[in-house]
C-alpha positions in Angstrom: 131.3 89.4 -23.2 131.1 85.6 -22.6 134.8 84.8 -22.4 135.9 88.1 -20.4 132.9 89.3 -18.1 134.8 91.8 -16.7 134.7 93.5 -19.9 131.1 94.2 -19.7 130.6 97.8 -18.4 133.9 99.2 -19.5 134.4 102.3 -21.3 136.2 100.5 -24.5 134.3 97.2 -25.1 135.7 96.4 -28.7 139.3 97.0 -26.7 138.7 94.9 -23.9 137.3 92.1 -26.2 140.2 91.8 -28.4 142.9 92.5 -26.1 141.5 89.5 -24.0 140.9 87.5 -27.1 144.5 88.1 -28.1 146.1 87.4 -24.7 144.0 83.9 -24.8 145.4 82.7 -28.2 148.8 84.3 -26.8 148.9 87.0 -30.3 149.2 90.2 -28.3 151.6 91.3 -31.1 148.8 92.1 -32.9 147.1 94.8 -30.7 148.9 97.8 -32.4 147.6 96.8 -35.6 143.9 95.9 -34.8 143.8 99.5 -32.9 145.1 101.0 -36.0 142.4 99.2 -38.2 139.7 99.9 -35.6 140.9 104.0 -36.1 140.8 103.7 -39.9 137.6 101.7 -39.8 135.7 104.3 -37.6 137.0 107.0 -39.9 135.6 105.8 -42.6 132.3 105.3 -41.3 131.9 108.9 -40.5 133.0 109.6 -44.1 136.8 110.3 -43.1 136.4 112.4 -40.4 137.6 111.1 -36.7 135.2 111.3 -34.2 136.3 110.8 -30.7 135.6 113.8 -28.1 137.2 111.8 -25.4 140.2 111.2 -27.4 140.7 114.4 -29.1 144.2 113.2 -30.8 145.4 109.9 -31.6 148.4 108.6 -33.8 149.4 105.2 -35.1 152.8 104.1 -37.0 151.9 101.7 -39.6 154.0 100.9 -42.7 156.9 103.1 -41.8 154.2 105.9 -42.1 152.8 108.1 -39.2 148.8 108.6 -39.3 147.2 111.2 -37.3 143.7 111.1 -36.3 142.2 115.0 -34.8 139.0 115.1 -33.4 136.3 116.3 -36.1 138.7 116.8 -38.5 139.6 114.8 -41.8 142.2 112.5 -41.8 145.2 113.7 -44.0 146.9 110.3 -45.1 150.6 110.4 -46.2 151.2 110.8 -49.5 150.2 108.2 -52.1 148.0 106.4 -49.4 144.3 106.0 -49.8 142.2 104.4 -46.9 140.7 101.7 -49.4 144.0 100.7 -50.5 145.7 100.9 -47.2 142.7 98.3 -45.9 142.9 96.2 -48.6 146.3 95.7 -49.9 148.5 96.7 -47.6 147.0 94.5 -44.8 146.9 91.8 -46.9 149.9 89.3 -47.3 151.7 89.9 -50.5 152.2 86.4 -52.7 154.7 87.2 -55.5 
């Protein structure tokens, strides 16, 4: 909020802050990734259920798979994908 005082009072605080920060460091190509990560994180905090009455449906594509988020419903992950693996392994660079 200190960096972007105009973000204060907006509806989507986290979105406004990370958008401002990414623009400031010229890394806007990470915006969709952070949005997807926040959807997964928020869903985990509500025991696997997507809770957002103001946006009853959202979808995101990551790793050539589409993830759908429907308000008040458990997220159905694509075959072979577990949220813990997604967050811990797929977002971490692979060192082989």
